[in-house]
C-alpha positions as CSV (number, residue, x, y, z in Angstrom):
1,M,-136.6,167.8,-17.9
2,K,-136.2,165.8,-21.1
3,K,-133.0,163.5,-21.2
4,K,-131.2,162.8,-24.1
5,A,-129.9,159.4,-24.8
6,L,-126.1,159.0,-24.5
7,I,-124.9,158.1,-28.4
8,I,-121.7,156.1,-27.7
9,P,-119.1,156.8,-30.3
10,A,-117.2,153.6,-31.8
11,A,-114.3,155.0,-30.4
12,V,-115.2,155.1,-27.1
13,M,-116.7,152.0,-27.3
14,A,-113.2,150.6,-28.6
15,V,-111.5,152.1,-25.1
16,V,-114.0,150.4,-23.1
17,L,-114.0,146.9,-24.7
18,S,-109.8,147.6,-24.3
19,A,-110.1,148.0,-20.6
20,C,-112.0,144.8,-20.2
21,G,-108.8,142.4,-21.4
22,S,-108.1,140.3,-24.1
23,P,-110.5,137.0,-24.0
24,T,-107.3,135.4,-22.8
25,A,-107.9,137.7,-19.6
26,S,-111.2,136.6,-18.9
27,S,-111.9,133.6,-16.4
28,G,-112.3,130.2,-17.4
29,A,-112.3,129.6,-21.3
30,G,-112.2,133.2,-21.6
31,A,-115.6,134.0,-22.4
32,K,-118.4,135.1,-20.3
33,E,-121.5,132.9,-19.9
34,K,-124.0,133.8,-22.6
35,V,-127.2,133.6,-19.9
36,D,-126.7,135.9,-16.4
37,S,-128.6,134.2,-13.9
38,H,-130.6,137.8,-13.3
39,A,-131.6,138.0,-16.3
40,K,-132.9,134.9,-17.3
41,A,-134.8,134.8,-13.6
42,V,-136.2,138.4,-15.1
43,F,-136.9,137.5,-18.1
44,D,-138.8,134.2,-17.5
45,K,-140.6,136.3,-15.1
46,F,-142.4,138.4,-17.6
47,N,-142.2,136.1,-20.3
48,G,-144.5,134.4,-18.4
49,M,-147.1,136.8,-17.7
50,T,-149.6,138.6,-19.5
51,G,-152.0,141.5,-19.7
52,Q,-152.3,144.2,-17.1
53,E,-150.5,142.7,-14.5
54,R,-147.4,141.7,-17.3
55,A,-147.0,145.6,-17.9
56,D,-147.6,146.9,-14.5
57,G,-145.0,144.7,-13.5
58,L,-142.2,145.5,-16.2
59,L,-142.9,149.2,-16.0
60,K,-141.7,149.4,-12.4
61,A,-138.8,146.9,-12.8
62,A,-137.5,148.6,-15.6
63,Q,-137.8,152.1,-13.7
64,D,-135.9,150.6,-11.1
65,E,-133.6,149.7,-13.3
66,G,-133.3,153.2,-14.5
67,E,-131.6,152.8,-17.7
68,V,-131.1,150.3,-20.7
69,S,-128.3,150.1,-22.9
70,L,-129.2,149.5,-27.3
71,Y,-126.8,149.0,-29.9
72,T,-128.2,149.8,-33.4
73,S,-127.8,150.7,-36.9
74,N,-131.2,152.2,-37.3
75,T,-130.5,155.7,-38.4
76,D,-134.1,156.3,-37.8
77,M,-134.0,155.3,-34.1
78,D,-133.8,158.6,-32.4
79,A,-137.9,159.3,-32.5
80,I,-138.0,156.2,-30.7
81,V,-135.8,156.6,-28.3
82,D,-137.0,160.2,-27.4
83,G,-140.1,158.6,-27.1
84,F,-139.6,156.0,-25.1
85,M,-137.4,158.6,-22.4
86,D,-140.3,160.8,-22.3
87,K,-143.1,157.7,-21.6
88,Y,-141.6,155.9,-19.3
89,D,-138.3,158.3,-17.6
90,I,-135.9,155.7,-18.2
91,D,-132.6,156.5,-19.9
92,V,-131.3,155.2,-23.2
93,N,-127.5,155.0,-24.0
94,V,-127.0,154.2,-27.2
95,Y,-124.2,152.7,-29.1
96,R,-124.8,153.2,-33.2
97,G,-123.3,152.1,-35.7
98,N,-123.7,150.0,-39.1
99,S,-124.9,146.8,-39.2
100,E,-121.2,145.7,-39.5
101,S,-119.7,147.0,-36.6
102,V,-123.1,146.4,-34.4
103,L,-122.3,142.6,-35.1
104,Q,-118.7,142.8,-34.5
105,R,-119.0,145.2,-31.3
106,I,-121.3,142.5,-29.3
107,L,-119.0,139.4,-30.9
108,Q,-115.9,141.2,-29.4
109,E,-117.6,141.7,-26.3
110,S,-119.0,138.4,-25.3
111,K,-115.4,137.1,-25.8
112,A,-113.7,139.7,-23.6
113,G,-117.0,138.6,-20.6
114,F,-118.1,142.5,-21.3
115,A,-121.9,142.7,-21.1
116,G,-122.3,146.1,-22.7
117,A,-125.8,146.1,-24.5
118,D,-128.8,145.2,-22.6
119,L,-130.3,144.7,-26.5
120,I,-129.6,144.9,-30.0
121,E,-131.7,146.4,-32.9
122,T,-130.2,145.7,-36.4
123,N,-130.6,143.7,-39.6
124,S,-131.8,140.4,-39.7
125,G,-128.3,138.7,-40.9
126,E,-126.0,140.0,-38.3
127,L,-129.1,139.2,-36.3
128,N,-129.1,135.7,-37.2
129,V,-125.3,135.8,-36.7
130,I,-125.9,137.1,-32.9
131,G,-128.2,134.3,-32.0
132,Q,-126.5,131.6,-33.8
133,E,-123.8,132.4,-31.2
134,G,-126.5,131.7,-28.6
135,L,-126.2,135.4,-27.1
136,F,-130.5,136.1,-27.4
137,Y,-132.7,135.0,-25.0
138,P,-136.7,134.4,-26.0
139,Y,-138.7,137.4,-26.1
140,K,-142.8,136.5,-25.4
141,G,-146.1,138.1,-25.2
142,E,-148.9,139.7,-27.1
143,Y,-146.9,142.0,-29.0
144,R,-144.8,139.7,-30.1
145,D,-147.7,137.7,-31.1
146,A,-149.0,140.9,-33.0
147,V,-145.8,140.9,-35.8
148,R,-146.0,139.5,-39.1
149,P,-145.5,135.5,-39.4
150,E,-142.1,136.9,-41.3
151,G,-140.7,138.6,-38.4
152,Q,-141.1,136.0,-35.8
153,K,-137.8,134.5,-35.4
154,E,-136.6,131.6,-33.0
155,T,-134.3,134.0,-31.9
156,W,-135.4,137.9,-32.5
157,T,-138.6,139.7,-33.1
158,A,-138.7,142.0,-36.6
159,D,-139.8,145.6,-35.2
160,R,-139.7,147.3,-39.4
161,F,-139.2,145.6,-42.8
162,N,-136.6,146.5,-45.2
163,A,-138.6,146.1,-48.6
164,F,-137.1,145.7,-52.3
165,A,-139.3,147.3,-55.0
166,I,-138.8,148.2,-58.7
167,A,-138.6,152.0,-58.4
168,Y,-138.8,154.7,-61.3
169,N,-138.1,158.0,-62.4
170,T,-141.3,159.5,-63.6
171,D,-140.0,161.9,-66.1
172,K,-138.3,159.4,-67.8
173,V,-140.6,156.1,-67.2
174,K,-144.3,156.8,-68.3
175,G,-146.9,154.8,-70.0
176,A,-146.6,150.8,-71.2
177,D,-142.9,151.4,-69.9
178,I,-144.3,151.7,-66.0
179,P,-142.7,148.7,-64.7
180,T,-144.9,145.6,-64.1
181,S,-142.0,143.1,-63.7
182,L,-138.6,142.4,-63.4
183,E,-138.1,140.2,-66.1
184,Q,-139.3,143.1,-68.7
185,F,-135.7,144.6,-68.1
186,A,-134.1,142.2,-69.9
187,D,-135.2,143.7,-73.1
188,P,-132.2,145.6,-75.1
189,K,-134.0,148.8,-74.8
190,W,-133.0,149.4,-71.1
191,K,-129.8,148.9,-72.0
192,G,-127.9,151.6,-69.8
193,K,-131.2,153.3,-68.0
194,I,-131.1,150.6,-65.0
195,S,-129.4,150.5,-61.9
196,M,-128.4,147.4,-59.9
197,E,-127.2,147.6,-56.4
198,V,-123.8,145.9,-55.5
199,G,-124.7,144.3,-52.2
200,D,-128.0,143.3,-52.7
201,V,-127.5,139.8,-52.7
202,D,-130.3,138.9,-50.4
203,W,-132.4,140.1,-52.9
204,F,-131.3,138.7,-55.8
205,S,-131.7,135.3,-53.8
206,A,-134.8,135.5,-53.0
207,M,-135.7,136.2,-56.8
208,F,-133.6,134.2,-58.1
209,N,-135.5,131.0,-55.9
210,Y,-138.6,132.5,-56.8
211,Y,-138.3,132.1,-60.4
212,L,-137.1,128.4,-59.5
213,K,-140.8,127.8,-57.8
214,Q,-142.4,129.3,-60.8
215,G,-141.1,126.7,-62.8
216,K,-137.8,128.1,-64.8
217,S,-134.5,125.7,-64.5
218,E,-131.5,127.5,-62.9
219,Q,-129.7,127.8,-66.2
220,E,-133.2,130.0,-67.5
221,V,-132.8,131.9,-63.7
222,T,-129.4,132.7,-64.3
223,D,-129.3,133.8,-68.2
224,L,-132.5,136.2,-67.3
225,F,-130.3,137.9,-64.5
226,K,-127.5,138.1,-67.2
227,K,-129.5,139.8,-69.7
228,I,-130.9,142.4,-66.6
229,A,-127.0,143.2,-65.7
230,A,-126.0,143.4,-69.1
231,N,-128.5,147.1,-69.4
232,A,-127.7,147.9,-65.8
233,K,-125.2,150.3,-64.6
234,I,-124.0,148.9,-61.4
235,V,-123.9,151.2,-57.8
236,K,-123.1,150.9,-54.2
237,G,-125.5,152.2,-51.3
238,H,-129.4,152.2,-51.8
239,T,-129.3,156.1,-50.6
240,V,-126.9,156.7,-53.3
241,Q,-129.3,154.7,-55.8
242,A,-132.1,156.8,-54.9
243,E,-129.9,160.0,-55.6
244,L,-129.2,159.2,-58.8
245,L,-132.5,157.6,-59.9
246,S,-133.7,161.3,-58.6
247,A,-131.3,163.2,-60.8
248,G,-132.1,160.8,-63.9
249,E,-128.4,159.1,-64.2
250,F,-130.9,156.2,-65.0
251,A,-134.9,155.5,-65.2
252,A,-135.5,152.6,-63.2
253,G,-133.9,151.0,-60.2
254,L,-134.4,147.2,-59.6
255,S,-133.7,146.2,-55.8
256,M,-134.5,150.1,-54.1
257,Y,-135.7,150.0,-50.8
258,T,-139.1,151.2,-50.7
259,H,-138.7,153.8,-47.6
260,S,-135.9,155.5,-49.7
261,V,-138.0,156.1,-52.3
262,Q,-141.3,157.4,-50.5
263,E,-139.0,159.6,-48.9
264,G,-138.0,161.2,-52.3
265,T,-141.8,161.1,-53.4
266,E,-142.8,162.8,-50.4
267,E,-139.9,165.3,-50.8
268,G,-141.1,166.4,-54.6
269,R,-138.8,164.1,-56.6
270,P,-139.7,162.5,-59.5
271,I,-139.4,159.0,-58.5
272,A,-141.8,156.2,-57.3
273,W,-142.3,152.7,-56.5
274,R,-145.9,153.5,-56.8
275,T,-148.7,155.4,-57.7
276,D,-152.1,155.7,-57.4
277,A,-152.7,154.8,-60.8
278,N,-150.0,151.9,-61.2
279,P,-149.5,149.6,-58.7
280,P,-145.6,148.6,-57.8
281,A,-144.3,145.3,-60.0
282,Q,-144.4,142.5,-58.2
283,P,-143.3,140.5,-56.0
284,I,-142.2,142.5,-53.7
285,V,-139.0,141.3,-51.5
286,I,-139.3,141.2,-47.8
287,R,-136.5,141.3,-45.5
288,P,-137.5,141.6,-41.2
289,N,-135.2,143.8,-38.9
290,G,-135.4,144.0,-35.6
291,A,-134.4,143.5,-32.0
292,G,-133.0,140.6,-29.7
293,L,-132.9,140.5,-25.8
294,L,-129.2,139.5,-24.9
295,G,-128.8,136.7,-22.3
296,T,-126.3,138.6,-20.0
297,A,-128.7,142.2,-20.3
298,K,-127.6,143.9,-17.2
299,H,-131.0,145.8,-17.4
300,P,-133.3,143.0,-18.6
301,A,-136.4,144.7,-17.3
302,A,-136.0,147.6,-19.5
303,A,-134.7,146.2,-22.2
304,M,-137.9,144.2,-22.8
305,L,-140.1,147.3,-21.9
306,F,-138.3,148.7,-24.9
307,T,-139.1,145.8,-27.2
308,D,-142.8,146.5,-26.0
309,Y,-142.2,149.8,-26.9
310,L,-141.0,149.1,-30.5
311,L,-143.5,147.1,-31.4
312,T,-146.4,149.7,-30.1
313,D,-146.0,153.4,-29.6
314,G,-142.9,152.8,-32.0
315,Q,-144.5,151.2,-35.0
316,K,-146.3,155.2,-35.8
317,D,-142.1,156.4,-35.7
318,I,-141.1,153.8,-37.9
319,A,-144.1,154.4,-40.6
320,D,-143.3,158.4,-40.3
321,A,-139.8,157.8,-41.3
322,Y,-141.7,155.8,-44.3
323,R,-140.2,152.3,-43.1
324,I,-142.7,149.3,-43.1
325,G,-143.5,148.4,-39.5
326,S,-143.6,144.6,-38.3
327,V,-147.2,145.2,-36.7
328,P,-149.6,145.2,-39.7
329,G,-152.1,148.1,-39.3
330,A,-155.0,149.6,-41.2
331,D,-152.2,151.9,-43.8
332,D,-150.0,148.4,-44.4
333,P,-148.4,149.5,-47.4
334,L,-148.1,145.7,-48.2
335,A,-151.6,145.1,-48.2
336,G,-152.8,142.9,-51.3
337,L,-149.2,142.8,-52.6
338,E,-147.4,139.9,-53.5
339,T,-144.5,139.5,-51.4
340,I,-141.8,137.0,-50.6
341,E,-139.1,136.7,-47.9
342,V,-135.5,136.3,-47.8
343,D,-134.4,132.9,-46.9
344,E,-132.6,133.7,-43.4
345,D,-131.2,130.1,-43.0
346,E,-130.1,129.9,-46.9
347,M,-127.9,133.1,-46.4
348,L,-126.7,132.3,-43.3
349,N,-125.7,129.0,-44.2
350,N,-124.7,129.4,-48.2
351,A,-123.2,132.8,-48.2
352,K,-120.3,132.4,-49.8
353,K,-122.9,130.3,-53.1
354,W,-124.8,133.5,-53.0
355,D,-122.0,136.1,-53.1
356,D,-120.2,134.5,-55.8
357,L,-123.3,134.0,-57.7
358,Y,-124.4,137.5,-57.9
359,A,-121.0,138.7,-58.1
360,D,-120.6,136.6,-61.5
361,I,-124.2,138.2,-62.4
362,L,-122.7,141.8,-62.0
363,E,-119.9,141.3,-64.0
364,G,-122.1,141.9,-67.4
365,G,-123.0,145.4,-66.3
366,K,-121.1,148.4,-66.3
367,V,-119.7,150.1,-63.0
368,S,-121.4,153.9,-62.0
369,D,-119.1,156.0,-62.2
370,K,-121.6,158.5,-60.0
C-alpha cells in the first residue's frame, strides 16, 4: 500500500513546541546540544564511506529507522516525497511553511531542546542563518560533489536554484523591444510598462555589484536603478507578478523567477523569459536553495538518504516543476548563459544596508494596486 506523507500544520507544531516547555525550563542553559552523539556517529560513518558500500549500508540503516522528519518551504516537494516513500518504503513526516516560518520553527525548537526535524529544505537566506547558529552537520559524498560549485555551501547543499530573469509579455513586446539587458529599461519609453518586485533585495544586490565590477561607480549604478524604478510598477510576490504580466498589466518584469514564467509559457500564456529565436537578457542572477542535515537528527540515516534522493531521482521532479536543479544535466536551462550568484555572506552580514538601499530605490516607483 502506498504510504502518505504526514503534513503537519503550523498550528499543531506550535502546540507540540509549547509542550516542550520554554527555553528557561530546559536543562543547563536552556538549549539542547547542537550535535547529538548518535547522529554524529551515523553521519560520520556514512560520510566516510563511498560507492556501493555506502549506498547499501545507508539504505539498511535508514529503513531500520523507518521514518524521517522534513521541514520545508518548497511548494513543489510533494512529488519528491512521494517518490522517496515509494522507492524506499520510509515514511516522511513533513512540516511545510514559508521560509520564514521554517526558520523560526527550527530556532524555537533548538532553544526549547526539542529535536523535531531531521533535515531542512528551504531558501538560502534561512539556511545560512541556521548554519550560522551551528545547527547543521556536514553532508559529504559523490552526490554533493556533482552539485554546481555555487551550491556546495559550507553547512548545506543546494538541490535547486532560483533564477531571476527579465520576462516579457509576448503580445506587448516584439522585435527590437525584446529585452537584451536591464539597462534598457531606464529609457522613459518604458514608463508604467515594467514591474519590480518589492522583496527582491538579493537580486538587486547581485546586479548592483555586477555593474560595479563592470566599471561603473556606486553613484552611476544608483542613478541607473532610480531611472529604472521611476518607470516601474512595484508588486509584491513573484506569483502575482507572473499573473499580472500574463494579463498584460505591464509589458516586462525585471526579476522574475524563471520557473514561474516557464510554467506560464507551457500553459500557453503570452509570457516568456527566452524563446528559440531570442536568448534571454543576461546576466541571469541565480540563488541556491537546498537542504541541511540537523546535528540533532533522530533519524540521521534516513535524513542522509533523503538528501541523496534530492540530488539524484529528485532532480527530475525538480525539473518537471520547471525549476532549475542543482546537478547540471543535458537539458540544463542555464547552459551557455552568463550567470551571477547572490553574495550570500554579503546578504547575511549587511542585510540592513541592502534593504535600505533597495527601499530607497523603489520609492521612485509606483505601487501597483493589483
